[in-house]
C-alpha positions as CSV (number, residue, x, y, z in Angstrom):
1,M,-0.3,0.0,0.1
2,K,1.6,4.0,-0.6
3,P,2.1,5.5,2.3
4,N,-0.9,8.3,0.8
5,S,-3.5,5.0,0.0
6,P,-6.6,5.3,2.5
7,P,-7.7,2.0,4.3
8,P,-10.7,0.2,3.4
9,L,-14.1,1.9,3.6
10,W,-15.7,0.5,6.3
11,R,-12.0,1.7,8.4
12,L,-12.1,5.5,7.3
13,P,-12.9,8.1,9.7
14,E,-16.2,9.9,9.9
15,G,-17.1,11.7,7.6
16,V,-14.1,10.9,5.6
17,N,-13.9,9.5,1.8
18,P,-10.8,8.6,0.1
19,S,-10.0,11.5,-1.2
20,L,-10.0,13.3,1.6
21,W,-7.8,11.3,3.5
22,E,-5.3,11.4,0.6
23,Y,-6.0,15.4,1.5
24,T,-4.9,15.0,5.3
25,H,-1.9,12.6,4.2
26,T,0.0,14.3,1.8
27,D,2.6,16.1,3.1
28,R,3.1,19.0,0.9
29,L,0.0,20.2,0.5
30,A,0.9,21.8,4.1
31,D,4.3,23.0,2.7
32,E,2.6,24.8,0.4
33,E,-0.5,25.9,1.8
34,D,0.5,29.3,2.9
35,E,2.1,30.4,0.0
36,Y,-0.4,28.4,-2.6
37,F,-3.7,31.1,-0.6
38,R,-1.5,34.0,-0.3
39,G,-3.0,37.3,-1.5
40,H,-6.5,35.6,-1.2
41,P,-9.0,38.1,-0.8
42,L,-11.3,36.2,1.8
43,F,-8.9,36.2,4.2
44,E,-8.6,40.0,4.5
45,T,-12.3,39.6,5.4
46,D,-12.7,37.0,7.5
47,A,-9.7,38.4,9.6
48,R,-11.9,42.1,9.6
49,A,-14.9,40.3,10.7
50,L,-13.6,38.6,13.1
51,D,-11.5,40.6,15.1
52,A,-14.6,43.1,15.2
53,R,-16.8,40.7,16.9
54,F,-14.2,38.0,19.2
55,I,-12.6,40.9,21.0
56,E,-12.1,39.5,24.5
57,P,-9.6,37.2,25.1
58,A,-10.7,34.1,26.5
59,P,-10.7,30.6,25.1
60,L,-10.6,29.5,21.2
61,V,-11.1,26.5,19.3
62,D,-9.9,26.3,15.5
63,L,-11.3,23.4,14.1
64,G,-10.0,22.6,10.8
65,C,-7.1,25.3,11.9
66,G,-4.5,24.5,8.7
67,T,-1.4,25.6,8.9
68,G,-2.6,27.7,11.9
69,R,-3.7,31.1,10.1
70,H,-6.6,32.0,12.2
71,A,-5.1,30.2,15.7
72,L,-1.9,31.9,15.4
73,R,-3.3,35.5,15.2
74,F,-5.5,35.1,18.1
75,A,-2.6,33.3,20.2
76,R,-0.5,36.7,19.1
77,R,-3.9,39.1,20.4
78,G,-3.5,36.9,23.6
79,F,-6.5,34.5,23.3
80,P,-5.7,30.9,24.9
81,V,-5.8,28.9,21.4
82,I,-6.0,25.2,20.7
83,A,-6.1,24.2,17.2
84,V,-8.0,21.2,15.6
85,D,-6.7,19.7,12.7
86,L,-6.8,15.7,10.8
87,S,-4.0,16.2,9.1
88,H,-0.9,15.7,11.3
89,A,1.6,18.3,8.6
90,M,-0.9,21.2,9.2
91,L,-1.0,20.9,12.8
92,R,3.1,20.2,12.3
93,A,3.4,23.1,10.7
94,A,1.2,25.3,12.7
95,R,3.1,24.4,15.3
96,A,6.7,25.4,14.0
97,E,5.4,29.1,13.3
98,A,3.9,28.7,17.0
99,Q,7.6,28.5,18.1
100,A,9.1,30.5,15.7
101,E,7.2,33.3,17.3
102,G,7.6,32.1,21.0
103,L,3.9,31.7,20.7
104,S,1.9,29.2,23.0
105,F,0.0,27.0,21.1
106,L,-2.0,23.3,21.2
107,G,-2.5,21.6,18.4
108,V,-4.7,18.5,18.5
109,E,-5.2,16.3,15.8
110,A,-8.6,15.0,15.8
111,N,-12.1,14.2,13.7
112,L,-14.4,17.2,13.9
113,C,-17.0,15.0,14.2
114,R,-15.6,13.1,17.6
115,L,-14.5,16.1,19.9
116,G,-14.4,13.7,22.4
117,A,-10.7,15.1,24.0
118,F,-12.8,17.9,25.1
119,R,-14.9,18.5,28.1
120,D,-18.6,20.2,27.8
121,E,-18.6,23.7,27.8
122,S,-14.7,24.5,27.4
123,F,-14.9,27.0,25.0
124,A,-15.8,30.4,24.6
125,Y,-15.1,30.8,21.0
126,A,-15.2,28.3,18.1
127,L,-13.6,29.2,14.4
128,S,-15.0,27.1,11.7
129,M,-13.6,28.9,8.8
130,F,-13.2,28.2,4.7
131,S,-15.7,26.1,4.4
132,T,-13.8,23.6,6.5
133,L,-17.4,22.3,7.4
134,G,-18.3,21.4,3.6
135,M,-15.1,19.2,3.3
136,I,-16.9,17.4,5.7
137,R,-19.1,13.8,3.6
138,G,-22.0,13.3,4.2
139,R,-24.8,15.9,5.8
140,P,-25.1,13.6,8.7
141,A,-21.4,14.2,9.4
142,R,-21.6,17.7,9.0
143,R,-24.5,18.2,11.7
144,Q,-22.5,15.4,13.7
145,A,-20.0,18.0,13.7
146,L,-22.2,21.0,14.3
147,A,-23.1,19.2,17.4
148,E,-19.9,18.6,18.7
149,T,-19.0,22.4,18.6
150,F,-22.0,22.9,20.4
151,R,-21.6,20.9,23.2
152,I,-18.1,22.0,23.3
153,L,-19.2,26.0,23.8
154,R,-19.8,27.8,26.8
155,R,-23.5,28.6,27.4
156,G,-23.4,32.1,25.2
157,G,-19.9,31.0,23.4
158,R,-20.0,31.7,19.8
159,L,-19.2,30.3,16.5
160,A,-17.7,31.9,13.4
161,L,-18.0,29.6,10.1
162,H,-18.0,30.1,6.9
163,A,-19.4,27.5,4.1
164,H,-20.1,28.6,0.4
165,N,-23.3,29.1,-1.5
166,F,-25.1,26.3,-4.0
167,W,-26.0,29.2,-5.8
168,L,-22.7,30.6,-7.0
169,N,-22.6,27.9,-10.3
170,L,-25.1,30.4,-11.7
171,G,-22.0,32.6,-12.8
172,D,-20.0,30.3,-15.3
173,P,-21.3,28.0,-18.2
174,Q,-19.4,24.9,-16.2
175,G,-21.1,26.0,-12.7
176,R,-24.6,25.9,-14.4
177,T,-23.8,22.4,-16.0
178,W,-23.5,20.8,-12.9
179,L,-26.5,22.5,-11.5
180,L,-28.6,20.4,-14.2
181,S,-27.0,18.1,-12.7
182,Q,-28.2,18.8,-9.2
183,A,-31.4,19.3,-10.5
184,K,-32.1,15.8,-11.8
185,R,-30.2,14.4,-8.7
186,A,-33.1,16.7,-6.6
187,L,-35.8,14.8,-8.6
188,M,-34.3,11.5,-8.4
189,Q,-34.0,11.9,-4.2
190,Q,-30.6,10.8,-5.0
191,P,-28.1,11.5,-1.8
192,G,-25.2,13.9,-2.2
193,L,-27.0,17.2,-3.1
194,G,-24.6,20.0,-3.0
195,D,-21.7,18.1,-3.5
196,R,-19.4,19.2,-6.2
197,R,-16.5,17.2,-7.4
198,M,-13.2,18.7,-8.7
199,T,-9.6,17.8,-8.5
200,Y,-7.9,20.0,-5.8
201,R,-4.4,20.7,-6.3
202,G,-3.6,17.6,-7.9
203,I,-5.6,15.3,-5.6
204,S,-8.6,13.8,-7.9
205,G,-12.5,13.5,-6.2
206,M,-12.2,16.3,-3.6
207,E,-15.5,17.4,-2.8
208,V,-17.0,20.4,-1.1
209,H,-20.3,20.4,-0.2
210,L,-22.2,24.0,-1.4
211,Y,-24.8,25.2,1.4
212,R,-28.6,26.2,0.7
213,W,-29.4,29.1,2.5
214,R,-32.3,27.3,4.3
215,E,-29.8,24.1,4.5
216,L,-27.1,25.3,6.7
217,K,-29.7,27.8,8.7
218,S,-31.4,24.5,9.4
219,D,-28.2,22.6,10.2
220,L,-27.2,25.5,12.3
221,R,-30.2,25.2,14.6
222,S,-30.6,21.6,14.7
223,A,-27.9,21.6,16.7
224,G,-28.9,24.0,19.0
225,F,-27.5,27.1,17.4
226,R,-29.1,30.9,17.5
227,I,-28.0,32.9,14.4
228,D,-26.6,36.6,15.5
229,D,-25.5,37.6,12.5
230,V,-24.6,36.9,8.5
231,L,-22.4,38.8,6.5
232,A,-23.2,37.6,2.5
233,I,-19.9,37.6,0.9
234,D,-19.3,38.0,-3.4
235,A,-18.2,35.2,-4.9
236,I,-15.4,37.6,-6.9
237,R,-14.0,40.2,-4.7
238,A,-15.0,38.2,-1.2
239,E,-15.9,41.7,0.0
240,P,-19.9,41.8,1.7
241,I,-22.5,42.1,-1.0
242,T,-24.3,45.0,-1.2
243,A,-28.3,45.3,-0.4
244,P,-27.8,42.0,1.7
245,W,-31.4,41.7,2.3
246,F,-32.3,41.5,-1.2
247,G,-32.1,37.9,-2.3
248,H,-28.7,37.1,-0.6
249,S,-29.3,33.1,-1.1
250,L,-29.2,33.4,-4.6
251,R,-26.5,36.3,-4.9
252,A,-24.0,35.5,-2.2
253,G,-20.5,33.8,-3.3
254,G,-21.2,32.2,0.5
255,W,-21.4,33.9,4.0
256,I,-19.9,34.1,7.2
257,V,-22.2,32.9,9.7
258,F,-21.6,34.3,13.9
259,A,-24.0,31.9,15.6
260,S,-24.2,31.4,19.6
261,R,-25.2,29.0,22.1
262,P,-28.3,30.3,24.2
């Protein structure tokens, strides 16, 4: 078996398919991560949004932290941070950067669907950014990840979550073809509505789930969250769209949602 070959399907972690398993076990992706995304417009937008809302230092968990973009930023601001990712290589890169800067930082290798390493009500803040939730395979697993996030947040604790919009595909011919295939899937009541497959950074068969707004609201509320604030984000500029009250469920490229545990 090759080093990156996935185990049999029955041994894969919850919410992980073979392509996602390969993604989390490919070291070069962690080595390339920061340079690959350098200058990405969404990174400035989400950083501004988080800084404006998560102000008072308190325990924060970064779920799907990657190489620590947000975890390290909040650690610099004096937040006690725990960073969680399924990729050992991503966590290694984040720890190396934290050590180089002399930051206090704890990385935990874990499946976001199963956060048993953490006690109930451990954190004041949780992050699930850059469509981390959409990378989890299957709606039951995504709902389980949200339920686990809710469990480990304190009462009054806040979640920041980014998701891509299903309807962003209206803007290009290839996307419209995909939407037609999704209409057929919906009519035939086939599973996987909203899952878009692609070759991503050399890994074929990668999938990301694109949410419809009603679906995203339903999943958050089913976990117990109260939605407090929504930034509807333009697909190209990654800035908040104008007049978001007018059809953001179709117009937005995605959303940054701020929700809380009542």
